[in-house]
NUMARFI-95357 format. One record per residue: residue number from 1; residue in one letter; x, y, z of N, C-alpha, C in turn. Coordinates in steps of 0.05 Angstrom, whole numbers, plus 5000, padded with zeros to 4 digits. Example, Ala and Ser with C-alpha at 12.3 -4.5 7.8 and 13.67 -1.06 7.14 Angstrom:
- num,residuo,n.x,n.y,n.z,ca.x,ca.y,ca.z,c.x,c.y,c.z
- 1,A,5264,4886,5156,5246,4910,5156,5264,4934,5156
- 2,S,5257,4955,5142,5273,4979,5143,5258,5001,5157
END
This chain:
- num,residuo,n.x,n.y,n.z,ca.x,ca.y,ca.z,c.x,c.y,c.z
- 1,M,8934,3801,7255,8907,3787,7242,8903,3757,7249
- 2,A,8881,3754,7253,8875,3723,7257,8879,3711,7235
- 3,T,8889,3684,7232,8894,3666,7217,8863,3653,7208
- 4,I,8860,3647,7178,8838,3634,7170,8846,3605,7167
- 5,Q,8830,3590,7177,8832,3560,7180,8817,3550,7153
- 6,D,8829,3527,7145,8816,3520,7117,8790,3506,7123
- 7,D,8780,3492,7139,8756,3483,7152,8732,3508,7153
- 8,E,8749,3530,7159,8731,3556,7155,8725,3570,7125
- 9,L,8744,3560,7110,8742,3566,7084,8713,3553,7076
- 10,H,8717,3524,7081,8701,3507,7067,8669,3511,7079
- 11,A,8671,3517,7103,8643,3524,7114,8632,3542,7107
- 12,Y,8646,3566,7096,8639,3589,7087,8629,3582,7056
- 13,V,8643,3572,7042,8633,3563,7018,8615,3546,7011
- 14,D,8608,3531,7032,8586,3510,7038,8560,3519,7051
- 15,N,8559,3546,7052,8539,3564,7075,8531,3550,7094
- 16,A,8554,3544,7109,8547,3524,7132,8552,3543,7156
- 17,M,8553,3569,7158,8561,3591,7173,8538,3607,7179
- 18,S,8533,3609,7201,8506,3628,7210,8507,3653,7199
- 19,A,8491,3669,7200,8488,3701,7191,8514,3715,7204
- 20,P,8518,3715,7226,8536,3732,7245,8562,3718,7234
- 21,Q,8567,3686,7236,8596,3684,7232,8603,3687,7199
- 22,R,8587,3688,7187,8591,3696,7153,8596,3727,7156
- 23,E,8583,3746,7173,8591,3772,7173,8616,3780,7179
- 24,R,8627,3765,7201,8651,3767,7217,8674,3754,7196
- 25,F,8665,3729,7184,8680,3722,7163,8693,3743,7146
- 26,E,8672,3756,7137,8678,3768,7107,8696,3792,7115
- 27,E,8695,3795,7140,8714,3827,7150,8738,3814,7142
- 28,L,8746,3787,7162,8771,3781,7156,8778,3770,7129
- 29,L,8756,3764,7112,8772,3764,7088,8780,3785,7069
- 30,R,8768,3809,7079,8773,3836,7066,8803,3842,7076
- 31,E,8806,3829,7096,8838,3839,7099,8858,3815,7097
- 32,D,8852,3792,7081,8871,3768,7072,8862,3766,7046
- 33,P,8873,3776,7031,8868,3764,6997,8873,3746,6992
- 34,E,8888,3731,7003,8908,3703,6998,8878,3679,7006
- 35,A,8866,3691,7027,8840,3675,7036,8818,3678,7012
- 36,A,8819,3701,7013,8792,3705,6999,8796,3693,6967
- 37,E,8820,3688,6955,8830,3681,6930,8827,3648,6928
- 38,R,8826,3638,6954,8824,3607,6958,8791,3606,6957
- 39,V,8778,3623,6969,8747,3628,6967,8735,3624,6938
- 40,R,8750,3640,6925,8738,3637,6897,8746,3611,6880
- 41,I,8773,3603,6885,8775,3575,6872,8761,3555,6888
- 42,Y,8753,3557,6909,8733,3536,6921,8704,3533,6910
- 43,R,8696,3568,6908,8672,3569,6895,8672,3556,6864
- 44,Q,8691,3560,6851,8697,3551,6821,8697,3517,6817
- 45,Q,8706,3504,6837,8710,3485,6840,8681,3469,6847
- 46,N,8669,3481,6859,8639,3474,6863,8620,3476,6846
- 47,Q,8625,3494,6827,8610,3499,6803,8619,3478,6785
- 48,E,8644,3470,6783,8649,3447,6761,8642,3414,6774
- 49,L,8640,3423,6801,8629,3395,6808,8598,3392,6804
- 50,H,8586,3411,6805,8559,3410,6805,8557,3405,6777
- 51,A,8567,3416,6755,8568,3415,6727,8574,3383,6720
- 52,E,8594,3378,6733,8599,3342,6727,8581,3323,6740
- 53,F,8577,3327,6765,8565,3310,6781,8533,3305,6784
- 54,D,8520,3336,6781,8492,3333,6795,8481,3309,6776
- 55,D,8479,3301,6757,8466,3281,6740,8460,3259,6759
- 56,V,8481,3254,6778,8486,3226,6792,8464,3226,6811
- 57,L,8446,3249,6821,8431,3255,6835,8407,3240,6830
- 58,G,8400,3248,6802,8378,3235,6794,8380,3206,6779
- 59,E,8404,3194,6788,8403,3172,6781,8388,3149,6801
- 60,L,8381,3123,6786,8368,3106,6803,8383,3079,6802
- 61,H,8402,3067,6823,8415,3047,6818,8419,3038,6845
- 62,A,8414,3005,6843,8413,2991,6869,8442,2972,6870
- 63,L,8453,2968,6886,8481,2949,6887,8478,2925,6882
- 64,K,8450,2910,6884,8439,2879,6886,8458,2860,6891
- 65,L,8474,2867,6914,8497,2846,6926,8486,2820,6922
- 66,P,8503,2801,6917,8499,2776,6914,8482,2764,6935
- 67,G,8471,2739,6931,8459,2729,6949,8460,2724,6982
- 68,P,8485,2706,6982,8492,2702,7011,8505,2723,7028
- 69,R,8510,2749,7012,8517,2769,7032,8492,2789,7036
- 70,A,8475,2787,7019,8446,2802,7021,8430,2783,7050
- 71,S,8439,2763,7052,8424,2741,7066,8437,2755,7094
- 72,A,8463,2751,7091,8479,2756,7121,8473,2782,7130
- 73,R,8466,2800,7112,8458,2831,7120,8432,2832,7137
- 74,R,8409,2812,7118,8382,2814,7137,8383,2801,7164
- 75,G,8410,2783,7166,8412,2774,7194,8430,2786,7209
- 76,G,8433,2814,7202,8444,2837,7217,8474,2829,7217
- 77,P,8487,2857,7225,8519,2855,7218,8542,2833,7231
- 78,W,8523,2817,7254,8542,2801,7263,8545,2775,7243
- 79,A,8517,2768,7231,8512,2752,7210,8529,2758,7189
- 80,L,8537,2780,7180,8548,2788,7158,8578,2787,7162
- 81,A,8592,2791,7190,8617,2788,7194,8621,2763,7193
- 82,A,8608,2747,7207,8615,2718,7205,8614,2701,7181
- 83,S,8595,2713,7156,8593,2701,7130,8618,2705,7126
- 84,L,8629,2731,7119,8656,2741,7114,8677,2722,7124
- 85,V,8677,2717,7149,8698,2701,7163,8704,2672,7148
- 86,I,8675,2664,7158,8673,2628,7139,8683,2627,7118
- 87,G,8675,2655,7099,8682,2648,7067,8715,2652,7069
- 88,V,8727,2667,7080,8758,2668,7073,8768,2644,7090
- 89,G,8763,2634,7112,8771,2608,7124,8764,2584,7101
- 90,I,8744,2584,7090,8741,2566,7072,8757,2563,7044
- 91,G,8763,2591,7038,8780,2595,7014,8808,2587,7017
- 92,F,8817,2594,7044,8843,2587,7051,8852,2558,7054
- 93,V,8832,2542,7066,8836,2516,7067,8832,2503,7043
- 94,A,8817,2510,7024,8815,2501,6995,8840,2506,6980
- 95,A,8852,2526,6990,8870,2538,6969,8900,2523,6978
- 96,R,8896,2511,7003,8920,2491,7007,8923,2466,6995
- 97,S,8902,2455,6983,8900,2432,6969,8893,2433,6942
- 98,I,8880,2451,6927,8879,2461,6902,8878,2479,6889
- 99,S,8888,2484,6863,8890,2511,6858,8863,2523,6846
- 100,L,8863,2545,6859,8829,2561,6849,8832,2586,6833
- 101,P,8820,2586,6813,8822,2616,6798,8817,2634,6813
- 102,P,8821,2662,6810,8827,2688,6825,8791,2691,6834
- 103,A,8784,2703,6857,8758,2704,6862,8745,2732,6854
- 104,P,8725,2732,6844,8715,2751,6830,8714,2779,6852
- 105,R,8728,2802,6842,8727,2821,6850,8702,2841,6857
- 106,E,8697,2845,6886,8675,2864,6887,8673,2887,6878
- 107,S,8656,2903,6871,8657,2928,6864,8665,2948,6886
- 108,L,8674,2972,6882,8679,2997,6906,8658,2996,6917
- 109,A,8633,3000,6905,8610,3007,6927,8603,2987,6941
- 110,Q,8601,2963,6932,8595,2942,6945,8614,2934,6971
- 111,Q,8637,2941,6969,8657,2930,6983,8649,2955,7010
- 112,A,8652,2983,6999,8644,3005,7023,8621,2994,7038
- 113,V,8604,2990,7025,8576,2987,7039,8580,2961,7061
- 114,L,8589,2939,7054,8590,2915,7069,8612,2923,7088
- 115,A,8635,2936,7091,8652,2949,7116,8632,2963,7131
- 116,H,8622,2987,7117,8608,3000,7133,8586,2988,7154
- 117,V,8568,2976,7140,8548,2958,7158,8562,2942,7180
- 118,A,8588,2928,7175,8600,2910,7191,8609,2925,7212
- 119,Y,8620,2951,7211,8634,2969,7235,8615,2988,7244
- 120,L,8592,2991,7231,8579,3009,7244,8565,3005,7273
- 121,P,8556,2982,7281,8546,2979,7304,8565,2983,7322
- 122,E,8594,2977,7323,8616,2980,7344,8612,3002,7355
- 123,V,8613,3000,7380,8614,3020,7408,8644,3029,7412
- 124,R,8661,3008,7424,8682,3007,7436,8706,3005,7417
- 125,H,8703,2992,7394,8723,2987,7374,8709,2988,7336
- 126,P,8700,3011,7335,8692,3022,7306,8722,3017,7294
- 127,V,8747,3026,7311,8764,3030,7287,8785,3011,7296
- 128,E,8806,3008,7279,8835,2995,7287,8853,3015,7307
- 129,V,8852,3031,7296,8877,3058,7304,8863,3080,7305
- 130,G,8860,3093,7326,8847,3114,7338,8861,3151,7321
- 131,A,8842,3164,7314,8852,3187,7308,8870,3205,7327
- 132,Q,8873,3197,7351,8896,3209,7363,8926,3199,7356
- 133,E,8921,3182,7338,8953,3166,7325,8948,3168,7295
- 134,E,8936,3203,7283,8927,3195,7259,8951,3197,7236
- 135,D,8981,3211,7248,8999,3207,7234,9011,3176,7230
- 136,H,9009,3166,7249,9017,3137,7249,8996,3118,7229
- 137,L,8971,3121,7234,8949,3107,7215,8950,3117,7187
- 138,I,8961,3143,7178,8961,3145,7153,8987,3133,7138
- 139,A,9005,3139,7154,9030,3125,7146,9026,3088,7143
- 140,W,9013,3080,7159,9013,3051,7159,8997,3044,7138
- 141,L,8972,3053,7132,8952,3056,7108,8967,3053,7083
- 142,S,8980,3076,7082,8994,3089,7052,9018,3065,7048
- 143,K,9029,3056,7071,9046,3037,7067,9036,3005,7052
- 144,R,9013,2997,7064,9000,2980,7059,8988,2975,7035
- 145,L,8974,3004,7025,8961,3000,6997,8984,3013,6977
- 146,A,9012,3016,6985,9032,3024,6969,9021,3051,6955
- 147,V,9007,3067,6960,9004,3097,6951,8997,3115,6973
- 148,P,9002,3142,6966,9000,3160,6989,8969,3175,6995
- 149,L,8964,3165,7022,8940,3174,7031,8935,3201,7045
- 150,R,8911,3213,7050,8909,3231,7065,8881,3230,7075
- 151,A,8883,3241,7097,8852,3240,7116,8840,3264,7116
- 152,P,8816,3264,7099,8805,3293,7094,8795,3308,7123
- 153,R,8793,3331,7123,8776,3345,7149,8753,3344,7142
- 154,L,8731,3336,7161,8708,3338,7152,8695,3353,7180
- 155,D,8711,3364,7198,8696,3377,7222,8678,3405,7203
- 156,A,8683,3412,7187,8665,3439,7181,8638,3427,7173
- 157,A,8639,3403,7169,8610,3393,7161,8603,3375,7188
- 158,G,8620,3386,7210,8604,3366,7234,8616,3339,7240
- 159,Y,8628,3329,7218,8641,3302,7226,8669,3300,7237
- 160,R,8679,3287,7258,8703,3288,7268,8714,3258,7258
- 161,L,8744,3256,7251,8755,3228,7251,8755,3217,7277
- 162,L,8745,3188,7268,8745,3173,7297,8777,3156,7293
- 163,G,8784,3158,7269,8804,3130,7259,8802,3110,7241
- 164,G,8815,3091,7235,8817,3076,7212,8818,3044,7220
- 165,R,8820,3030,7198,8832,3008,7196,8840,2996,7174
- 166,L,8852,2969,7171,8856,2960,7143,8834,2938,7140
- 167,L,8826,2930,7114,8807,2910,7107,8825,2894,7085
- 168,P,8821,2873,7085,8830,2852,7067,8820,2856,7045
- 169,A,8837,2856,7024,8828,2850,6997,8804,2826,6994
- 170,T,8790,2830,6966,8768,2817,6966,8774,2800,6932
- 171,G,8797,2811,6925,8802,2791,6895,8820,2772,6904
- 172,G,8838,2761,6882,8853,2740,6885,8878,2755,6898
- 173,I,8898,2725,6907,8928,2735,6917,8936,2758,6906
- 174,G,8948,2777,6923,8967,2799,6905,8953,2823,6907
- 175,D,8925,2824,6909,8909,2844,6912,8913,2856,6935
- 176,A,8920,2893,6933,8922,2902,6955,8906,2907,6975
- 177,P,8904,2905,7001,8887,2912,7021,8873,2939,7015
- 178,V,8856,2945,7030,8838,2966,7037,8840,2981,7058
- 179,A,8835,3008,7055,8839,3019,7078,8809,3039,7084
- 180,L,8799,3035,7104,8777,3045,7119,8784,3069,7139
- 181,L,8769,3093,7129,8775,3118,7151,8744,3123,7162
- 182,M,8738,3123,7182,8710,3124,7196,8707,3153,7213
- 183,Y,8684,3175,7210,8683,3195,7219,8651,3187,7230
- 184,E,8645,3216,7248,8623,3212,7265,8617,3241,7266
- 185,N,8587,3246,7273,8578,3275,7280,8569,3277,7309
- 186,A,8559,3300,7320,8549,3301,7345,8525,3282,7351
- 187,K,8516,3274,7333,8488,3255,7337,8496,3229,7339
- 188,G,8522,3219,7328,8531,3192,7332,8527,3182,7303
- 189,K,8515,3198,7281,8518,3188,7261,8547,3179,7245
- 190,R,8552,3155,7235,8579,3156,7220,8578,3151,7190
- 191,V,8599,3159,7180,8603,3154,7150,8628,3141,7146
- 192,S,8632,3123,7126,8658,3104,7118,8672,3118,7098
- 193,L,8697,3120,7096,8719,3130,7074,8729,3108,7067
- 194,L,8726,3092,7046,8746,3070,7032,8760,3085,7013
- 195,F,8794,3069,7013,8810,3078,6993,8820,3049,6983
- 196,R,8818,3039,6953,8827,3019,6941,8834,3023,6917
- 197,R,8867,3013,6921,8884,3017,6898,8866,3008,6869
- 198,E,8873,3026,6848,8859,3019,6823,8882,3026,6795
- 199,P,8900,3013,6802,8923,3021,6776,8908,3018,6752
- 200,E,8890,3010,6736,8881,3006,6709,8859,3015,6715
- 201,N,8850,3028,6727,8817,3034,6724,8814,3069,6713
- 202,K,8811,3070,6687,8818,3099,6688,8789,3116,6687
- 203,D,8764,3108,6694,8738,3121,6695,8741,3126,6723
- 204,T,8738,3159,6714,8735,3182,6745,8712,3193,6748
- 205,A,8688,3183,6736,8666,3191,6746,8654,3184,6769
- 206,F,8640,3206,6777,8625,3201,6805,8603,3186,6799
- 207,R,8593,3170,6819,8574,3152,6819,8556,3146,6846
- 208,F,8533,3141,6844,8519,3140,6868,8503,3108,6871
- 209,A,8505,3096,6886,8493,3071,6893,8478,3068,6923
- 210,Q,8460,3049,6923,8447,3046,6952,8437,3016,6956
- 211,E,8437,3005,6977,8434,2980,6989,8422,2986,7012
- 212,G,8392,2981,7009,8379,2982,7042,8373,3017,7050
- 213,D,8387,3020,7074,8389,3046,7084,8415,3063,7073
- 214,T,8436,3044,7064,8458,3053,7064,8466,3063,7036
- 215,R,8477,3084,7033,8483,3099,7010,8511,3104,7001
- 216,V,8522,3105,6982,8550,3109,6974,8556,3125,6949
- 217,F,8572,3142,6952,8585,3159,6927,8610,3140,6929
- 218,Y,8617,3142,6899,8645,3132,6895,8656,3143,6862
- 219,W,8683,3142,6869,8697,3154,6846,8727,3147,6843
- 220,I,8739,3148,6824,8770,3140,6815,8789,3166,6821
- 221,D,8805,3166,6836,8821,3194,6843,8850,3177,6841
- 222,G,8861,3185,6819,8892,3183,6810,8888,3147,6815
- 223,P,8914,3142,6833,8918,3112,6835,8903,3095,6855
- 224,Y,8881,3111,6866,8862,3093,6882,8833,3097,6880
- 225,G,8818,3086,6885,8786,3094,6880,8778,3099,6911
- 226,C,8759,3115,6910,8744,3126,6931,8715,3123,6937
- 227,A,8703,3113,6964,8677,3109,6967,8673,3118,6998
- 228,L,8647,3133,6995,8642,3147,7017,8615,3135,7030
- 229,A,8614,3123,7043,8585,3109,7049,8573,3111,7080
- 230,G,8543,3119,7075,8533,3123,7105,8505,3120,7104
- 231,D,8492,3117,7126,8459,3113,7133,8453,3143,7139
- 232,I,8455,3164,7114,8449,3191,7119,8436,3195,7091
- 233,E,8421,3223,7094,8410,3230,7072,8422,3233,7045
- 234,R,8418,3231,7023,8439,3228,6999,8452,3252,6991
- 235,D,8435,3283,6999,8446,3308,7000,8469,3307,7014
- 236,E,8462,3299,7037,8483,3308,7058,8509,3285,7056
- 237,L,8502,3267,7046,8533,3249,7038,8538,3256,7016
- 238,L,8529,3275,6997,8544,3282,6973,8557,3308,6983
- 239,R,8546,3322,6998,8564,3349,7009,8592,3332,7021
- 240,L,8589,3315,7035,8614,3305,7051,8625,3299,7025
- 241,S,8622,3279,7005,8637,3270,6987,8651,3290,6971
- 242,R,8641,3316,6966,8648,3340,6951,8676,3347,6972
- 243,L,8668,3357,7005,8690,3354,7015,8714,3345,7012
- 244,V,8708,3314,7011,8732,3291,7005,8748,3301,6982
- 245,Y,8731,3307,6961,8743,3309,6933,8762,3333,6936
- 246,Q,8744,3350,6944,8766,3379,6940,8789,3377,6956
- 247,Q,8791,3361,6980,8815,3363,6997,8836,3348,6981
- 248,L,8824,3324,6971,8840,3307,6957,8851,3316,6934
- 249,N,8838,3336,6919,8848,3351,6892,8852,3376,6902
- 250,P,8872,3393,6916,8872,3421,6927,8880,3431,6902
END
């Protein structure tokens, strides 16, 4: 009997199979009660997610990024990256001579948009560690964030893992850094998944935000916050976010 893969189950539940594929897959399900039960569970999860989060689709919410960063974005990704580097450099020099109050912490959605825009144009170096070293990448990021992470599989939706990188914290000294995973589909469209430790945040609601062409769904998942950002249609981004959520909460 053929082994049914988890990404095939998600593709079936999300109606991402062609009619012949569905017909063949349903034959396999009739021979595999355990897989059929997982399909039932995934469908139930989808119904619960729809009931909990569909109202988000009707929300109108803009990030309203602070002026300097918004201006940097209008100047393109290189201007944005330059403004971030300059800001960090000035803060470091100043901190050596005087005591500064903690820097205001950017929202998870803001940080996701800024990171996505900064690394989206990169062709040769979109990530620091490639997917071919996934085990090392996830172990490294988990250690630096001090929380166990996983790399969700989005192959069923047409997106493959490119790899990831570590991003600096945006708050005061002592804040945990941020983990970024990047995915890409066959058309070259990319989405960025951020993980940020959120030890004191109990708000688990699914939320949506948008800045320019970049859309982001974000939520709190146990000890960390998650944000999925991309310059893609909102429905597609929501579908990917649900895949991420389901795999992080099996």
